[in-house]
C-alpha positions in Angstrom: -44.2 2.8 78.5 -41.2 1.1 76.9 -39.4 3.4 74.5 -39.1 2.2 70.8 -35.5 1.6 69.8 -34.6 3.0 66.3 -33.6 0.3 63.7 -31.8 0.6 60.5 -33.7 -1.4 57.7 -31.0 -3.5 56.1 -33.3 -5.5 53.9 -32.3 -3.9 50.7 -28.5 -4.0 51.5 -28.1 -7.5 49.9 -29.7 -6.1 46.7 -27.5 -3.1 46.7 -24.4 -5.3 47.1 -25.5 -7.5 44.4 -25.9 -4.5 42.0 -22.5 -3.2 42.8 -20.9 -6.6 42.1 -22.6 -6.6 38.7 -21.6 -3.1 38.0 -17.8 -3.9 38.9 -17.8 -7.1 36.7 -19.2 -5.3 33.7 -17.0 -2.2 33.8 -13.7 -3.8 34.9 -11.1 -4.8 32.4 -9.5 -8.0 32.5 -6.0 -8.9 31.0 -6.3 -11.3 28.0 -3.4 -13.4 26.8 -2.4 -12.2 23.2 -0.8 -14.4 20.7 -0.5 -15.5 17.2 -3.4 -17.4 15.6 -1.8 -20.5 13.9 -3.1 -23.7 12.7 -0.7 -26.5 13.3 -0.5 -29.3 10.8 -1.7 -32.6 11.7 0.5 -35.2 13.3 2.3 -37.6 10.7 1.8 -41.1 10.7 4.0 -43.2 13.1 5.3 -45.1 10.1 5.8 -42.1 8.0 9.6 -41.3 7.2 11.0 -37.9 7.9 10.4 -35.8 4.8 13.7 -34.5 3.2 13.3 -30.9 2.0 15.3 -29.3 -0.8 17.5 -26.3 0.1 15.8 -24.2 -2.6 12.5 -24.8 -0.9 13.6 -23.2 2.5 13.5 -19.5 3.2 15.4 -18.8 6.5 14.8 -16.0 8.8 17.0 -15.5 11.9 16.5 -12.8 14.7 19.1 -12.4 17.0 19.1 -11.0 20.6 19.5 -7.4 19.1 16.5 -7.8 16.9 18.5 -7.8 13.8 17.6 -10.0 11.0 19.5 -12.5 9.0 17.4 -13.4 5.7 18.8 -16.3 3.7 22.2 -15.4 5.1 22.3 -11.7 4.4 21.3 -8.9 6.7 17.9 -7.6 6.0 15.0 -5.4 7.4 11.5 -6.2 8.5 10.1 -4.0 5.8 11.7 -6.2 3.0 10.3 -9.5 4.3 6.9 -9.2 2.6 8.1 -8.6 -0.9 11.0 -11.2 -0.5 8.5 -13.9 0.6 6.0 -13.2 -2.0 8.7 -13.4 -4.7 9.9 -16.5 -3.2 6.7 -18.4 -2.7 5.3 -17.3 -6.1 8.5 -17.8 -8.0 6.9 -16.4 -11.2 10.2 -16.6 -13.3 10.5 -20.3 -12.3 13.9 -19.7 -10.8 15.9 -23.0 -10.1 17.3 -21.5 -7.0 13.7 -20.9 -5.8 10.9 -23.3 -4.7 9.6 -26.2 -6.8 6.1 -26.6 -7.6 3.7 -29.6 -7.4 0.4 -29.9 -9.1 -2.7 -30.5 -6.9 -3.2 -33.7 -8.7 0.3 -35.0 -7.8 -0.3 -34.2 -4.2 -3.6 -35.8 -4.2 -2.0 -39.2 -5.5 0.6 -39.0 -2.8 -2.0 -38.4 0.0 -4.1 -41.4 -1.5 -1.1 -43.7 -1.4 -0.6 -42.8 2.3 -4.2 -43.3 2.9 -5.2 -39.8 3.8 -8.7 -40.0 2.2 -10.0 -36.7 3.9 -7.1 -34.8 2.3 -7.6 -36.4 -0.9 -11.2 -35.4 -0.9 -10.3 -31.7 -0.1 -7.6 -31.6 -2.8 -10.1 -33.1 -5.3 -12.5 -30.3 -4.6 -9.7 -27.6 -5.0 -8.9 -29.0 -8.4 -12.6 -28.7 -9.3 -12.7 -25.2 -8.2 -9.3 -23.9 -9.2 -8.1 -26.4 -12.0 -4.8 -28.4 -11.4 -2.9 -25.4 -9.7 0.9 -25.6 -9.2 1.4 -25.5 -5.6 4.6 -23.9 -4.2 6.8 -26.1 -2.1 8.4 -23.2 -0.4 8.7 -23.3 3.5 9.4 -20.2 5.6 11.9 -21.3 8.4 11.7 -18.8 11.2 14.2 -18.8 14.4 14.8 -16.2 17.0 17.0 -16.0 19.8 16.0 -16.2 23.5 16.6 -12.4 23.9 14.6 -11.5 20.6 11.9 -8.9 21.8 8.3 -10.0 21.6 7.6 -6.9 19.6 10.2 -7.6 16.7 8.8 -11.4 16.8 5.3 -10.1 16.1 6.4 -7.7 13.5 8.1 -10.4 11.5 5.0 -12.6 11.8 2.9 -9.9 10.6 5.0 -9.5 7.5 4.9 -13.1 6.8 1.1 -13.2 7.3 0.7 -10.1 5.1 2.9 -11.9 2.3 0.6 -15.0 2.4 -2.5 -12.8 2.4 -1.4 -11.0 -0.7 -0.7 -14.2 -2.6 -4.2 -15.7 -1.5 -6.0 -12.4 -2.4 -4.3 -12.4 -5.9 -5.4 -15.8 -6.6 -9.0 -15.3 -5.1 -9.4 -12.1 -7.2 -8.1 -14.1 -10.4 -10.6 -16.8 -9.9 -13.6 -15.3 -8.0 -13.3 -11.5 -8.4 -13.0 -10.8 -4.6 -10.3 -10.7 -2.2 -9.8 -13.8 -0.1 -11.3 -12.2 3.2 -14.6 -11.7 1.3 -15.0 -15.2 0.1 -18.2 -17.0 1.6 -18.2 -20.0 -0.2 -16.4 -22.6 2.0 -15.4 -24.7 -1.1 -13.6 -21.6 -2.6 -11.9 -20.8 0.8 -10.5 -24.3 1.1 -9.4 -24.3 -2.5 -7.4 -21.2 -1.9 -5.9 -22.7 1.3 -4.9 -25.9 -0.5 -3.4 -23.9 -3.3 -1.5 -21.3 -1.2 -0.8 -23.3 2.1 0.8 -21.1 4.9 4.0 -23.1 5.7 5.7 -21.5 8.5 8.2 -23.7 10.4 9.4 -22.4 13.8 12.4 -23.9 15.4 12.9 -23.7 19.2 14.5 -20.3 20.2 18.2 -20.7 20.6 21.1 -18.3 21.4 21.4 -17.2 17.7 23.7 -14.5 18.6 23.9 -10.8 18.7 27.2 -9.8 17.3 27.0 -6.6 15.4 
């Protein structure tokens, strides 16, 4: 009589391996690229001439390789950026050294002349919601050194975002009674965006310098 050879039942091994794979996929952490959420402006029309920007409309921030700040030609701190940008963009005293303002209706006329009809419609809706609001022509010009730390770069961007958030919240509360982030009506959100556009211009990093 032949002896029976013991066998290992491997029928469920594939199922076990599959379950282990699912377990590792669910529990494993994966690196995700971090960055800044920015909405780039649309490309200008090919025939459109370069726009000249008045010096009074530009707020300059330079970050050198030692993470030091030069704000409009003067040494500054990250903590001071938010208040300075809010004051610059809003220009409540109509200071001639700070940004000019342009009514939404004037901007709508200019966009119509350039044939940007989608923008014309958006501006018309903003006027219907907010009235003929005076829009700041202020631009934040940011440039950093190639040696600037990423942490410092993010801190500056956070303060710039916080400044614009403050301005949008203020306008939203005055017209709708709630902060900008709590708006649900898309027409209201778009109107605030048109009234207070986030104009941040970033130049290519250069060797700005690091002398103390």
